[in-house]
Each structure stands twice: as structure tokens, then as C-alpha cells.
C-alpha positions in Angstrom: 0.0 0.0 0.0 1.3 3.4 -0.9 1.4 6.5 1.4 -0.3 9.3 -0.5 -0.2 12.8 0.8 -1.6 16.0 -0.8 0.1 19.2 0.3 -2.4 22.2 0.0 -2.9 25.8 1.1 -6.1 27.6 2.1 -7.7 29.6 -0.8 -5.9 27.6 -3.5 -8.1 27.0 -6.4 -5.7 24.4 -7.8 -5.8 22.6 -4.5 -9.6 22.1 -4.8 -9.2 20.4 -8.3 -6.3 18.3 -7.1 -8.2 17.1 -4.0 -11.2 16.0 -6.2 -8.8 14.1 -8.6 -6.9 12.4 -5.8 -10.1 11.6 -4.0 -11.7 10.1 -7.2 -8.6 7.9 -8.1 -7.9 6.7 -4.5 -11.6 5.8 -4.0 -11.6 3.8 -7.3 -8.5 2.0 -6.2 -9.7 1.6 -2.6 -6.8 3.6 -1.1 -6.6 6.4 1.4 -4.8 9.7 1.2 -4.0 12.4 3.7 -4.0 16.1 3.3 -1.7 18.6 4.9 -2.0 22.4 4.9 1.6 23.6 4.4 0.7 27.0 6.0 1.1 25.3 9.4 4.6 24.0 8.6 7.3 26.6 8.0 9.7 24.2 6.3 7.1 22.8 3.9 5.8 26.4 3.3 9.3 27.6 2.4 10.0 24.6 0.1 6.6 24.4 -1.7 4.9 27.8 -1.4 4.8 28.3 -5.2 4.1 24.7 -6.2 0.9 23.8 -4.3 -0.8 21.5 -4.6 1.9 18.9 -4.3 1.3 15.2 -4.6 3.6 13.0 -2.5 3.7 9.3 -2.9 5.8 7.3 -0.5 7.6 10.4 0.6 8.5 11.6 -3.0 7.1 14.5 -4.9 5.3 13.0 -7.9 3.3 15.9 -9.2 2.4 19.6 -8.5 -0.1 22.2 -9.7 -2.2 19.9 -11.8 -2.7 16.3 -10.9 -3.2 14.0 -14.0 -5.6 11.2 -13.0 -4.2 8.7 -15.6 -0.7 9.3 -14.4 -1.7 9.1 -10.7 -3.5 5.8 -11.3 -0.5 4.4 -13.1 1.8 5.4 -10.2 -0.5 3.9 -7.6 -0.9 0.7 -9.6 2.8 -0.1 -9.7 
């Protein structure tokens, strides 16, 4: 099972779209994901403030800004 985390910020319109995409793909694959608002973590905010949303799979950045559902499903199926 993969560890899937979505890094977001409040008021981020891209985050809303990414959340919907990740939720749809993980639900279809019967997986769970967690979400973390980087505004509460100074290190993450410094590192990713211009890249949100950020998709992390097993601790590695796999996508940012726009999450491609086909690519996400392929990553999670491997």
C-alpha cells in the first residue's frame, strides 16, 4: 500500500481540483490519502509555497499544480 499525501494551502483553487482528482482515483483503487495544509509547517511552506498543490507518494514529490488522473492511477498501480 502506498502512502499518499496531498500538500495544500487555504484559498488555493488548484488545490480544490487536485483534491477532487486524488479523491476520485484513490476511491476507485480503494486507497486512502492524507492532506496537509503547508501554512502550518514553516519548512514545507518555504519549500513548496509556489508549487501547491503537491502530490507526494511514498515520501517523494510526484506531481504539483495539476494532478493528472491517468498518471496518478499508473503510479499507484505499480
